C-alpha positions in Angstrom: 110.6 348.6 12.2 108.1 345.7 13.1 108.6 342.1 12.8 106.6 340.8 9.6 107.6 337.1 9.3 109.9 334.1 10.3 112.5 332.4 8.1 112.3 328.5 8.0 116.0 328.6 6.5 118.9 331.1 6.1 118.5 330.8 2.4 115.1 332.4 2.4 116.6 335.3 4.7 119.4 335.7 1.9 117.1 335.8 -0.8 114.5 338.2 0.8 117.5 340.5 1.7 118.4 340.6 -2.2 114.8 341.6 -3.0 114.7 344.1 -0.5 117.9 345.6 -1.3 116.8 345.6 -5.2 113.5 347.5 -4.2 115.4 349.8 -1.8 113.2 348.8 1.1 114.9 349.2 4.7 115.2 346.0 6.8 116.5 344.1 9.7 117.2 340.4 9.6 117.3 338.7 13.1 118.9 335.4 13.2 117.7 333.0 16.0 121.0 331.2 16.2 122.7 330.9 19.5 126.2 329.6 19.6 125.8 327.7 23.2 122.6 326.0 21.9 124.3 324.9 18.4 121.2 325.7 16.6 118.6 323.9 18.8 116.6 327.1 19.3 116.3 327.4 15.4 114.6 324.1 15.0 111.7 325.0 17.2 111.3 328.7 16.4 112.5 329.0 12.9 115.8 330.6 11.4 115.3 334.1 12.1 112.8 336.8 11.6 112.4 339.9 9.4 111.6 343.4 10.4 110.5 346.3 8.0 108.4 349.4 8.2 104.7 348.7 8.7 104.1 350.4 5.3 106.1 347.9 3.5 104.7 345.0 5.2 101.9 344.0 2.7 104.5 344.0 -0.2 107.1 342.0 1.8 104.5 339.3 2.7 103.4 338.9 -1.0 107.2 338.8 -2.0 107.7 336.2 0.5 104.9 334.1 -0.4 105.9 334.2 -4.1 109.3 333.1 -2.9 107.9 330.2 -0.7 105.6 329.0 -3.6 108.6 328.9 -6.0 110.8 326.9 -3.5 108.2 324.6 -2.4 105.8 324.3 -5.5 108.4 325.3 -8.2 107.5 324.4 -11.8 104.4 321.8 -11.7 104.6 321.3 -15.6 106.2 318.2 -16.8 
């Protein structure tokens, strides 16, 4: 497995885990939290990262982009 993206927040990791589970794509999520540093490392480097097999990389990156657009951009119609 290869690192393909870094999460900004824990909820992104949870949402991606749900999506990958539904699609049957094997993955590993690694949190950057260190108890002794009380999350300081995460402020600089992100919440953690996602690892998948290389053949799933493009699909995962597209799914993450769509997830981020939904969270950041949301519904622009008023």
